[in-house]
N, C-alpha and C positions, 0 to 999 in steps of 0.2 A: 587122325588120332590126336586127342587133346593131351598135352603135356603140362603137368602141374609145375608151376614155377615156385621154387623154394623161397623162403623168407630171406635167406642170406643173398640169393641172387637178386631179389628186388632191391634190397639195401645197396648192393654193389652197383646196380644200374642207376639207382637214384643218386648215389654218391658221385658216380661218373658224370651224369648230366649236370649236377650241381657244380662240380668242379669246372667243367668245360664252360658253363654259363658265366661263372665268376671270372674265369681266365679271359673269356671273350670280352667281358665288360671292362676288365683292367686294360685290355689292348685298345678298345674302342673309345672309352671315355676321354682319355687325353686328346684324341683326334677330334672328338666332338667339341671339346672345350676350345681347342685352337680354332676350329671353324667358327664357333660362336663369338670368340674374341675378334676375329677378322671382320665379322658383320656387325660389331657393336660400335657405339660412338666412343670418341676419345675419352670423355668424362667417365663413362661407365667402366671402360677397360682399365683406366688409370686408378680408379677408386676400388678396383677389385670386386665389382658388383656382378661380373659375368661368371656364371657357373656352367650350366649345360645348354642354356638357350641365350640367343643374342639379346642385348638390352639396347634400346633405341636403335633399331635396325637401320643400317646404312651400308652402301657399297662404295663409299668414298675411298676406302683403303685400296680396293681393287682398281679403281680408276687411277689413283695415284701411282700404283705399281706398274700398270700397263703403260704409263708415260715415262717410266724410268729407263734410260738407255742401258744402264748397267745390268738390270734384270733381264731385259730383252736380249742383250748381247750374250750373257752367260747362258740363257735358255737356248739360244741358237747354237752355241758351242756344244752344249750337252746333246742336242739333237744330232748334230754332225758326228759327235763321238759315238752316239748310240748306233747310228746307221752303219758307220765304218767299222766300229768295234764288233757289232753283231755279225756283219758279213765276214770279217777276218776270223773271229773266234769260231764261228760255226764251220767255215770252210776248212780251217786247219784241224779242227776236231775230227771232221769226217776223213780228211786225208791221212791223219795219223791213226785213227781207230780202225779203219777198214783193213789196211795191211797187217796191223798187229793182231787182228782177229783171225787171220788166215793160218792154217797149219802148214808148216814148212818141213822139209826133210831134215834140216838141221835145227832142232828146237833151241839150241844154244843161241842162235842169232836172234830169234824172237824174244827169248828171255833176256838177252843183253839189252835190247831196245826197251823192253818193259821196265827193267830195273833202272835204266838210264832216266826214264821219265819219273819213276817213283823216287829216285834219289833227289830230284829237285823239290819234292814235297818235304822230305826230311831235313834237307840242308839248303841254306840260301847264302848268297854272297854278302848280304847285309845292305843297309841303307846307303852308306857312303860309297862302296864299290859300285852299287847299282846306279847311283847318281853320277858317278864318274864316267861310267859307260854311256849313259844317256847324254851327258855333256860332251864327251869326246866325239860322239857320233853326230853332234850338231842338232840334236832333237829338242833341246831346251827351247821353250817358248813356241813350240809348234804342236799341232794336234797329234802328231805321231808320238810324242813323248807320253801321251795318255793311252796309246794303243799298242805300240810295239812291245813294251816290257810285259804286258799282260795278254799278249796275243794267243798264247797257248795255255789252256787250263788242263792240267793233268787229271784233275778230278773228273772233268767232263769227258776226257778221252777214255778213262777207265770205265766210266758209266756206259759210254757208247760202245766201247770194245766188247764188254761183257754181253751187251744186248745183241750185237752182231753174231757173237759166238753161239747164242741160243737160237738163232734162226735156222730153219730146216736146210740142211746141206743139199737136199735133192733139188730144191728150186734153183740154186746156183749151178749145180751140175747140169741140169737140163738147159739152162741158158748158155753154158759153155758149149754144149753139144750143138746147139743151134747157131753157133758162131759168134756169140757175144763176147766182148772183152771185159776186162775188169772195170773200166770206166762205165760201160753201159750197165753192167750188173750193179754197180754201186748206186748210180743215179736213178736207174729205171726200176730196180727191184729192192735194194736194201733201204734206200731213203723212203720210198712210199710205205714200206712195212715198219718203219721206225718212228712214226709220228708221235707216239706217246713219249718216248725218251728224248726225241728231238725237241718237243714242246717243253719238256722239263729243262733241258739244257738252254733253250732259248730264254726261258724265264730267269734262270740263274744269270745268264749273260746280260740281259737287259737290266736286271736289278743291280748287278755289279757296276755297270757303266753309268747308270743313272745316279747311284748313291755314292760312288767313289769321290772323295774330296781330298784325301791326303796327297795323292800324286799331283793333283792340280796345284796344291800349295807349295810343293817342293820343286816342281819342274817349270812353273810359270813365274817369271820375274815381274810381270806387270798385271795389275788387276783386270785389265781389259781382256786378258787371255784366260781368265778363270772360268771353269765350268760351273754349272748352277750349284752343285753341292758345295763346292769350295766357297762360292759367293755367299751361300746361305750360312755356312759354318762361321765365316767371318762376321756375318750380320748378327748371328746369335751372341757371339762373344763380345761384339762391339758395344760400348756403353750407351751410345746414342747415335745411331747412324743418320738421323734426320736433322741434327742440330745445325749443320752447315749447309743444308739444302734450302735455298731461297724459294723453291717452288712449293714448299710446305707451309710457308707463312700465311698464305691466304686461307688455307683450309685447316689451320691449327686446331680449331674447335671440333672438327669432324674426324680427324685422324691423329694418331699418335704413334710413338715408337712401338708399343705393344701391338696395336692393331695392324700396322704394316708388316711387322715381323710375322705375326700369325698368318696374314694373308699370303705372304711370300712362301712361308713354309708349307702351307696347304697347297698352293699352286705347284710347288716343287714335287709334292708327293702325289698329286692328282693323276698324272699319266700312268704311273705304276698301279694305282688303285683302279684305273679303268681297264688296264690290260690284264691284270691278274685274274679276274673272274673267268675270262675266256680260256685261260691256260690252266686253271686250277684243276679241272677235271682230268687232265693228263698227268698231274703232278705226282700223286701217289703211285699210280700205275707205272709211270716211267721210272721212278726211283726203285721200285721193287724189281721190275724186269731188268733194269740195267745193273743192279747190284748183285744179282744172282747169276753165277756162271752156268750156262746151259750145257 
């Protein structure tokens, strides 16, 4: 049966598509320009000749960056942080969300734990007390200063807990009848059925650890311990990070401050840009399923 589409509906759809296209261009054009600057010559970048496409195409900036020990070291620290942080965050989220999703005889116990976690969202100790705790526990200038304070994400726990509550109870009960315990039920049944919400939480966790720069700035006393985001943040606000580097003298005509900054910023964002398309299909589904109590 053919349904006639009204004029107002056509206008609404056209307006939606136009808005989304414009919004997408506003997000993508700055990235394209940064990429174009990184592949352009020093003269073209300094003169402001680069718009959306490279001018005097060259990869000299990338060659220079891959020889910088500071960039390689900070990149390695961020990779280490990403692997450890992802494991810790996902593990603790599962261990907290699963028991909170269970129905107990005394609902006051579950409610107390739930409000205990929610309280940490509404109120925090502040920057100075947090730094004092990290300092007194001897975590300053260690990778654990970037992991322990953010090890538990209450938002992720709530998302996962609500998803667990929406799963069919009959599957869990049949497993208990067959002799399975809570550990086996969680790892063998709940986790395989929770891939959409777990992929969403994984994306949140990876983006957080990859992009977080402020904790590296306050918890690390030496630049050699900076993660990549902190290194790039200082690089952006620095007036001229190459002026004291003798390795740049020979290739001064090929690379410049702008081209190397652009190349390092793009390389810093590249891993997330690669991972995101593979997890994006789970993103909306995981958010919706995890935010609605079943």
